[in-house]
N, C-alpha and C positions, 0 to 999 in steps of 0.2 A: 784803394787796392783791396781786392777780396782776399780773405784768408782761406787757406786750404782746409777742407773738412776731411776727417779720417773716418771711414766706415769700415767696420770689421765684418767678418763673415756671419756673425750672429746678430747683427743689427738689422733693423727694418727701416724703410723710408716710406713716406706717404706722398702719393700723387693724387690728383683730384679724384676722390672717390675710392681709392684702392691703396692698400698697404702692400709694399713690395719687399722681397728679401732676395739677396744675391745667392745664387745656387750654381755650383759647378756641375756641369752635365756633359754628356758625350753626344754630339750631333754629327752624323755622318762620319763616325770613327775619329772625331776631332774633339779634344777637350775645349770647352768654352765656359765662360761665365755668363749667366742670363739673369734678368730680373724676373721673379716668379710672384704672381699675385698670391698673397696669403690671407687676405681679408678685404671686405668691401664695406664702404661707409654709406653710399647712396644707392639709388635705384640702378638696376642693370637692365639693358635693353637688347632685344634681338628683333631685327626688322621693324623697329619703331614701337614695339610692344614691351612693356615692363615685364621682366621675368624675375623669379626668385631663385637664386643660385646658392649652392653650398660652397663653403670655403675649401672643403676637401671631401673625398668620398672613396669608398673601396673600389668602385668601378665607374666608368664613364657615365652611364645612365643616371647614377645617383648624384652627379654634380648639379643637376637641375631639379628643383622641387616643383612638382605639379606642372611641368612644361610639356605640352603635347605638340610636337612638331610633325 
């Protein structure tokens, strides 16, 4: 029998290559909880190419380092 795990709002979990944090947000005027990536461990890909991404940024374009699409 599996034991239940308790995760609080301030905890993070790890999925293959990414750290996730629960965040309450509003989507289409409805409150929801979503997992949001807060850190990366391994390579990140776009269209089969390795890209270097930032964990956070002041604007959308700064989320990707040296990526020219």
